C-alpha positions as protocol buffer text, in pm:
chain_id: "A"
residue {
  index: 1
  type: MET
  ca { x: 14514 y: 23431 z: -9541 }
}
residue {
  index: 2
  type: GLU
  ca { x: 14733 y: 23314 z: -9873 }
}
residue {
  index: 3
  type: HIS
  ca { x: 14719 y: 22962 z: -9965 }
}
residue {
  index: 4
  type: ALA
  ca { x: 15014 y: 22769 z: -10078 }
}
residue {
  index: 5
  type: GLU
  ca { x: 15063 y: 22676 z: -10456 }
}
residue {
  index: 6
  type: LEU
  ca { x: 15099 y: 22305 z: -10475 }
}
residue {
  index: 7
  type: SER
  ca { x: 15324 y: 22205 z: -10732 }
}
residue {
  index: 8
  type: PRO
  ca { x: 15158 y: 21947 z: -11030 }
}
residue {
  index: 9
  type: HIS
  ca { x: 15402 y: 21665 z: -10863 }
}
residue {
  index: 10
  type: THR
  ca { x: 15272 y: 21768 z: -10506 }
}
residue {
  index: 11
  type: GLU
  ca { x: 14921 y: 21718 z: -10577 }
}
residue {
  index: 12
  type: SER
  ca { x: 14954 y: 21401 z: -10771 }
}
residue {
  index: 13
  type: ASP
  ca { x: 15146 y: 21253 z: -10547 }
}
residue {
  index: 14
  type: ASP
  ca { x: 14900 y: 21351 z: -10297 }
}
residue {
  index: 15
  type: VAL
  ca { x: 14591 y: 21222 z: -10548 }
}
residue {
  index: 16
  type: ALA
  ca { x: 14797 y: 20926 z: -10605 }
}
residue {
  index: 17
  type: LYS
  ca { x: 14817 y: 20861 z: -10165 }
}
residue {
  index: 18
  type: LEU
  ca { x: 14414 y: 20923 z: -10134 }
}
residue {
  index: 19
  type: ARG
  ca { x: 14356 y: 20651 z: -10472 }
}
residue {
  index: 20
  type: HIS
  ca { x: 14585 y: 20404 z: -10296 }
}
residue {
  index: 21
  type: MET
  ca { x: 14444 y: 20454 z: -9968 }
}
residue {
  index: 22
  type: ALA
  ca { x: 14044 y: 20446 z: -10051 }
}
residue {
  index: 23
  type: SER
  ca { x: 14135 y: 20124 z: -10301 }
}
residue {
  index: 24
  type: GLU
  ca { x: 14321 y: 19946 z: -9969 }
}
residue {
  index: 25
  type: PHE
  ca { x: 13994 y: 20020 z: -9705 }
}
residue {
  index: 26
  type: THR
  ca { x: 13794 y: 19895 z: -10044 }
}
residue {
  index: 27
  type: GLU
  ca { x: 14022 y: 19526 z: -9996 }
}
residue {
  index: 28
  type: GLY
  ca { x: 14056 y: 19548 z: -9642 }
}
residue {
  index: 29
  type: PHE
  ca { x: 13625 y: 19582 z: -9613 }
}
residue {
  index: 30
  type: ASN
  ca { x: 13554 y: 19333 z: -9850 }
}
residue {
  index: 31
  type: THR
  ca { x: 13767 y: 19080 z: -9741 }
}
residue {
  index: 32
  type: GLY
  ca { x: 13728 y: 19140 z: -9395 }
}
residue {
  index: 33
  type: ASP
  ca { x: 14120 y: 19240 z: -9288 }
}
residue {
  index: 34
  type: VAL
  ca { x: 14000 y: 19545 z: -9030 }
}
residue {
  index: 35
  type: ASP
  ca { x: 14354 y: 19568 z: -8946 }
}
residue {
  index: 36
  type: ARG
  ca { x: 14413 y: 19599 z: -9219 }
}
residue {
  index: 37
  type: ILE
  ca { x: 14156 y: 19963 z: -9264 }
}
residue {
  index: 38
  type: MET
  ca { x: 14253 y: 20021 z: -8885 }
}
residue {
  index: 39
  type: ARG
  ca { x: 14642 y: 20149 z: -9031 }
}
residue {
  index: 40
  type: PHE
  ca { x: 14481 y: 20452 z: -9177 }
}
residue {
  index: 41
  type: TYR
  ca { x: 14316 y: 20541 z: -8893 }
}
residue {
  index: 42
  type: GLY
  ca { x: 14542 y: 20844 z: -8638 }
}
residue {
  index: 43
  type: ASN
  ca { x: 14417 y: 20800 z: -8262 }
}
residue {
  index: 44
  type: THR
  ca { x: 14163 y: 21050 z: -8315 }
}
residue {
  index: 45
  type: TYR
  ca { x: 13922 y: 21064 z: -8682 }
}
residue {
  index: 46
  type: VAL
  ca { x: 13655 y: 21259 z: -8734 }
}
residue {
  index: 47
  type: ASP
  ca { x: 13303 y: 21052 z: -8891 }
}
residue {
  index: 48
  type: ILE
  ca { x: 13078 y: 21214 z: -9026 }
}
residue {
  index: 49
  type: ASN
  ca { x: 12794 y: 21047 z: -9000 }
}
residue {
  index: 50
  type: LEU
  ca { x: 12756 y: 20967 z: -8706 }
}
residue {
  index: 51
  type: ARG
  ca { x: 12581 y: 21193 z: -8386 }
}
residue {
  index: 52
  type: ASN
  ca { x: 12944 y: 21258 z: -8209 }
}
residue {
  index: 53
  type: PRO
  ca { x: 13182 y: 21266 z: -8527 }
}
residue {
  index: 54
  type: VAL
  ca { x: 13489 y: 21286 z: -8295 }
}
residue {
  index: 55
  type: GLN
  ca { x: 13626 y: 20885 z: -8303 }
}
residue {
  index: 56
  type: SER
  ca { x: 13861 y: 20621 z: -8141 }
}
residue {
  index: 57
  type: TRP
  ca { x: 14113 y: 20427 z: -8229 }
}
residue {
  index: 58
  type: HIS
  ca { x: 14024 y: 20157 z: -7974 }
}
residue {
  index: 59
  type: GLY
  ca { x: 13702 y: 20137 z: -8046 }
}
residue {
  index: 60
  type: THR
  ca { x: 13662 y: 20098 z: -8430 }
}
residue {
  index: 61
  type: PRO
  ca { x: 13804 y: 19772 z: -8470 }
}
residue {
  index: 62
  type: ALA
  ca { x: 13544 y: 19617 z: -8300 }
}
residue {
  index: 63
  type: ILE
  ca { x: 13298 y: 19819 z: -8449 }
}
residue {
  index: 64
  type: LEU
  ca { x: 13417 y: 19748 z: -8857 }
}
residue {
  index: 65
  type: ARG
  ca { x: 13373 y: 19387 z: -8779 }
}
residue {
  index: 66
  type: GLN
  ca { x: 13046 y: 19467 z: -8622 }
}
residue {
  index: 67
  type: VAL
  ca { x: 12984 y: 19593 z: -8895 }
}
residue {
  index: 68
  type: ILE
  ca { x: 13082 y: 19357 z: -9158 }
}
residue {
  index: 69
  type: ARG
  ca { x: 12955 y: 19089 z: -8988 }
}
residue {
  index: 70
  type: ASP
  ca { x: 12561 y: 19211 z: -8961 }
}
residue {
  index: 71
  type: GLY
  ca { x: 12599 y: 19522 z: -9195 }
}
residue {
  index: 72
  type: VAL
  ca { x: 12689 y: 19534 z: -9621 }
}
residue {
  index: 73
  type: SER
  ca { x: 12848 y: 19294 z: -9790 }
}
residue {
  index: 74
  type: VAL
  ca { x: 13043 y: 19462 z: -10032 }
}
residue {
  index: 75
  type: TYR
  ca { x: 13197 y: 19792 z: -10028 }
}
residue {
  index: 76
  type: ARG
  ca { x: 13293 y: 20000 z: -10402 }
}
residue {
  index: 77
  type: CYS
  ca { x: 13535 y: 20237 z: -10457 }
}
residue {
  index: 78
  type: ASN
  ca { x: 13576 y: 20384 z: -10769 }
}
residue {
  index: 79
  type: PRO
  ca { x: 13870 y: 20624 z: -10652 }
}
residue {
  index: 80
  type: THR
  ca { x: 13953 y: 20719 z: -11016 }
}
residue {
  index: 81
  type: LYS
  ca { x: 13641 y: 20972 z: -10931 }
}
residue {
  index: 82
  type: PHE
  ca { x: 13824 y: 21188 z: -10693 }
}
């Protein structure tokens, strides 16, 4: 199987989009703005941290609200490390 070659421009765009997503997630988490976080989730997604990794979008906002309310007080991400 051959892999498509990415142009430096395409790779740069992809990295910029990933950095933006990481930044938005971080800000959303730290401000408690679950809607800001959820706009990057699809109808289903994989969370490798969970025993059952395939998750549904519909249950996730409530889980994130609980994590933000009860759990970690600040989320840190340095998207320039990608």
